N, C-alpha and C positions, 0 to 999 in steps of 0.2 A: 217368739215375741207375740204378745196379744195386741192387735191393732183394732180400734173401734172407730167407726163413723157414727156420730150421734144422728139418729133419724129425726131431723127437724121438720120433715115434710115440706120444706120450702127450699129445696136445692136439688140439683141433678146428682143424686147419690151414685147412680150407676156409672157416670163418667169418672167420678173420683175413685170409686171402687176399682174400676178397670185400670186407672192410672197407677194405683198402688199395686195391684196384682201383676201388672206388666213389669214391675221392678222385682218380682219374685216373692212378694209377701202375701200372706193370707190376711183377709180383713173381714170384719163382721159389721153389718149395718144394724143398729139396734137402738131402742130407747129404754132398755132394761137397766135400771140403776145398778144392779149387782154386776152385770157384765161390764158396764162402763167403768165402774170403780176398780174392777180387777184388771183393766187394760194397762198396757205399758205406754201406749201412745193413743191420743184421742184427737179426732178431727171434728170440728164444728162448722159444717158448711152452711151456706145460706144464699139465696137469691130472692129478689122481689122487694117488697116494702117492709120497713122496720116494724111498723105498727102491727101489721098482720102476722109477721113472723114471731113477734114477742107474744102475741095472743096464743099462738099455737104452742110455743115452747113452755109458756106458763101453765097451760092445761096439762102438759106432760110432766110438770114438776122439774123441768130441766134447769132453771135458774138456781134453785136450792141445791141441786145435785152438782152442777158444774163448779160452784164456788167452794165445794169441799175437796175437789180434785187436787192432788199434789204432783201427779205425773205431767209431762209436757202435753199441752193442749194447743192445737193450731186452728184458729178461726180463718175461714176463707170467704172473701168478698163480703157479703152481708154478714156472715159469721164473724168476721173481724170487727165490723161496725157495731154489732150487738155486744161485743166485749167491752165497749166503752161505757160511760155513765149515762149518756143521753143522746138521742137522735132528734134532729129537727124534722126529720121525715116522719110526720105524724105526731110530733112533739111527744115522744115516748121515752120513758125511763128504760134503760138497758141493763145489762148484767153487772156493770160496774167492776169489771175484773182488771181493766187497764185504764188509767186516767186519760181522759180525753172526751171530746164531744164530736158528733157527726153533724156537718153543716153542708149546705148546697155547694156543689162544685162551681166555682166562678171561672168559667173557661174563656172569658174575654173575647167573645165573638166566635169561638170554636164550637163545634157541634156538641150538644149534650143530649143523651148520655155520651160520656167518653167511652167509645167502643173501638177497640183495636189494639195494635201492638205498640208498646212503648218500652224504652230503656229505663233504667233506674239511675238515681244519683245519690251521692252522699251515703254510700253503702257502708254500714258499720262492720266492725270485725266481730261478727256473730257466727256461731256454728251453723245457723240457719242459712247463711249466705256464703259458706265456704266454697271457693271455686267459682263464684259468680262475680262478673265484672260489669262495668258500665256499658259494655258492648252487647250484653245479653238482652234479648227482648222477651217481654211478658205480655199476656193477653188480659186486657181490662174491659169490664162492662159495668159502669156505675155513673150515677148522677150526683151522689153525695160523697163526702170525703172527710177524713180526719186531718186536722192541721198538724204540721210538724211540731214536735215537742221533744223533751228529754227521753221519751219512750219510743221515739222513731228509730227503726233499724235501717230503713232505706226510704228515699223519697222518689217522687216522680213528678215531672213537669208536664202539665197540660193546661195552659192558660194561667195556672198558678202552681206553686209547689205544694204538694200534699204528701201525706204519709202513705207509702206503698207497703210498709210493714211496721208493726209496732210490737212491743213486748213489755210485760211487767211480770216479774217472778217466773212462774212456769207457764204463763199464758202468752202465746204468740199469735199474731194475726198478719195476714197478707191480703191486700186489697185486690190483687190480681188473681186469676185462676191458674194455679200451677198445673192442674190436670189438663189444661187446654193450652199450655205454653211450651209444648215441644220438649226438646232436650233440656233447656234451661229450667223449665218448670219441674221436670222429672228430677233434676238435681236438687231442687228445693225440697221436694217430697222425700227424697233419699236422705238428705241432710237431716231433716226433722226425724225420720225414723231411726237414724243412727246416732242421734243425740244421747248422751248418757242420761239415765233416769234418776 
């Protein structure tokens, strides 16, 4: 199986690469369109600010490339947020792969950014969450979020309910960092890699 991490230059690619390799898979980090298109599974990681990230990936031609992909694509953290249509962080148009908008996290007196371990709620019957329950913990680091919608696969409560995972067609996103979420996160990565293409 060919696995690719898109080199967005705004994420810890080494951590994600190691997390995938630890499961026994080989993975390539690249921004080469030919290699990305030939992959069976594609990861779109991201950390930092939406505006800066979109500038980088636009220069690389990633938006035009990603929208043509038909294999499963998993956006992680900022990568998930960039899959939506618009982010209020920098008032920037995003990739428009999954309906939804990114808004500030209203944590009602709780510390922002939301940084630490949380459980999920309203987990859907999706292959991405096979074997995952509301007792499993995942690691989050974010100040913006996507509101729950028909495209939400799982929620998380931190001052407000927000989308911990979203999906539209072959595009999936998780707000948490599976590569930093221990056994539960490894299960999410494995589920994604074992999805039928």
